[in-house]
C-alpha positions in Angstrom: -22.2 -51.1 -5.3 -19.2 -53.1 -4.2 -18.7 -53.9 -0.6 -15.1 -54.8 0.2 -13.0 -55.8 3.2 -9.3 -56.3 3.0 -6.8 -55.3 0.3 -7.6 -55.2 -3.4 -6.1 -53.5 -6.4 -7.4 -50.1 -7.2 -8.8 -49.4 -10.6 -8.9 -46.0 -12.3 -12.0 -44.3 -11.1 -13.7 -41.1 -12.1 -13.2 -38.1 -9.8 -17.0 -37.8 -9.3 -17.3 -41.3 -7.9 -19.5 -41.4 -4.8 -17.6 -43.3 -2.0 -18.9 -44.4 1.3 -16.7 -45.6 4.2 -18.0 -47.9 6.8 -15.9 -49.0 9.8 -17.2 -52.0 11.7 -15.9 -53.0 15.1 -16.5 -56.5 16.4 -19.9 -56.7 17.9 -21.2 -53.7 16.1 -24.6 -53.5 14.4 -25.3 -54.7 10.9 -24.5 -52.7 7.8 -27.4 -52.0 5.5 -27.1 -51.2 1.8 -27.1 -47.5 0.9 -28.5 -46.3 -2.4 -26.8 -43.4 -4.1 -23.2 -44.6 -3.6 -21.0 -46.0 -6.4 -18.9 -47.9 -3.9 -18.8 -48.8 -0.2 -15.4 -49.4 1.3 -15.8 -51.3 4.5 -13.1 -52.2 7.0 -14.2 -54.7 9.6 -12.4 -55.7 12.7 -11.4 -59.4 12.6 -12.3 -61.7 15.5 -9.4 -61.4 18.0 -7.8 -58.4 16.3 -6.5 -55.9 18.8 -8.1 -52.4 18.7 -4.7 -50.9 17.9 -4.1 -53.2 14.9 -7.6 -52.5 13.7 -7.1 -48.8 14.0 -3.8 -49.0 12.1 -5.5 -50.9 9.2 -8.3 -48.3 9.0 -5.8 -45.4 9.0 -3.8 -47.1 6.2 -6.9 -47.6 4.2 -8.0 -44.0 4.5 -4.4 -42.9 3.6 -4.7 -45.1 0.4 -7.9 -43.3 -0.5 -6.2 -39.9 0.1 -3.2 -40.9 -2.1 -5.4 -42.0 -4.9 -7.0 -38.5 -5.0 -10.4 -39.9 -4.0 -12.5 -38.9 -1.1 -15.4 -40.2 1.0 -18.7 -38.5 0.7 -20.0 -40.3 3.8 -18.4 -42.2 6.6 -20.0 -44.3 9.3 -18.2 -45.8 12.3 -20.2 -48.7 13.9 -18.9 -49.3 17.4 -19.1 -52.5 19.4 -19.7 -53.0 23.1 -16.0 -53.1 24.1 -15.2 -50.2 26.3 -11.7 -50.6 27.6 -9.0 -48.0 27.1 -7.6 -49.7 24.0 -10.9 -49.7 22.3 -11.6 -46.1 23.2 -8.2 -44.9 22.0 -8.7 -46.8 18.7 -12.1 -45.2 18.2 -10.7 -41.8 18.8 -7.8 -42.4 16.3 -10.2 -43.6 13.7 -12.7 -40.8 14.2 -9.9 -38.1 14.1 -8.5 -39.7 10.9 -11.9 -39.6 9.2 -12.4 -36.1 10.4 -9.0 -35.0 9.0 -9.8 -36.6 5.7 -13.2 -34.8 5.6 -11.7 -31.5 6.6 -8.8 -31.8 4.0 -11.2 -32.6 1.2 -14.1 -30.5 2.3 -16.8 -32.6 0.6 -18.0 -35.1 3.1 -21.8 -34.9 3.7 -21.6 -36.5 7.1 -19.6 -38.5 9.6 -21.8 -40.9 11.7 -20.7 -42.5 15.0 -23.2 -45.3 15.8 -23.7 -47.8 18.6 -26.2 -50.5 19.2 -29.0 -50.4 21.8 -27.0 -52.5 24.2 -24.4 -49.7 24.5 -24.0 -48.7 28.2 -24.5 -45.1 29.3 -20.7 -44.6 29.5 -20.3 -45.9 25.9 -23.0 -43.5 24.7 -21.4 -40.6 26.6 -18.0 -41.5 25.0 -19.5 -41.2 21.5 -21.2 -37.9 22.4 -17.9 -36.6 23.8 -16.0 -37.8 20.7 -18.5 -35.9 18.5 -18.0 -32.8 20.6 -14.2 -33.1 20.2 -14.5 -33.5 16.5 -16.7 -30.4 16.2 -14.1 -28.4 18.2 -11.4 -29.0 15.6 -10.3 -26.3 13.2 -12.5 -26.3 10.0 -14.9 -28.7 11.7 -17.8 -27.0 9.8 -16.7 -29.0 6.7 -18.5 -32.1 8.0 -21.6 -32.5 10.2 -21.2 -35.3 12.8 -24.1 -37.5 13.7 -24.3 -39.8 16.7 -26.9 -42.6 16.6 -27.9 -45.3 19.0 -30.1 -48.3 18.4 -30.5 -51.5 16.4 -30.7 -49.5 13.2 -27.9 -47.1 14.2 -26.2 -47.4 10.8 -29.2 -46.6 8.7 -32.0 -45.6 11.0 -35.6 -45.4 9.9 -36.1 -42.2 11.9 -34.0 -39.1 11.6 -31.6 -38.1 14.4 -29.8 -34.8 15.1 -26.5 -33.7 13.7 -23.8 -31.7 15.5 -22.6 -28.7 13.5 -19.4 -26.8 14.4 -19.9 -23.8 16.6 -18.0 -20.8 15.5 -14.9 -20.3 17.5 -15.1 -17.5 20.1 -12.1 -15.3 20.4 -11.0 -14.5 23.9 -10.2 -10.9 24.8 -8.1 -12.0 27.7 -4.5 -11.2 27.3 
């Protein structure tokens, strides 16, 4: 399995290649190897890189995967401790882009939003709210969203819950 950060030339790959996407903010937990994937595409925030510049790089990388006709089977976003408005906006943009990729392709097994033990209650609530927002989007049932907290948030030893889309209720008001 190849772990890559930064640009590289794309080689021709089979349609059934199992891709995993990992997004790593500065200060996020460690990435563990995951069996069963042919390739892991990791995009890590560089020291001193602004949240907006990081989000733009991630969105461009996902767009490159889309243009190549490939798709991610799994995606994990490991968030750091930064909790200012810029970091929150960047996280939201990245999560919405991953969700749009999953909904367009319809074959992502899960999207995980993960934070370390040190995440404050507001940061935890932010991730839970983001998961809720993702599950309210049209066609959200295409991908379950997981939220994980702890030192092993990326690949925990114990199972955690997944959020599945709730069928949209139609209003008879009108």
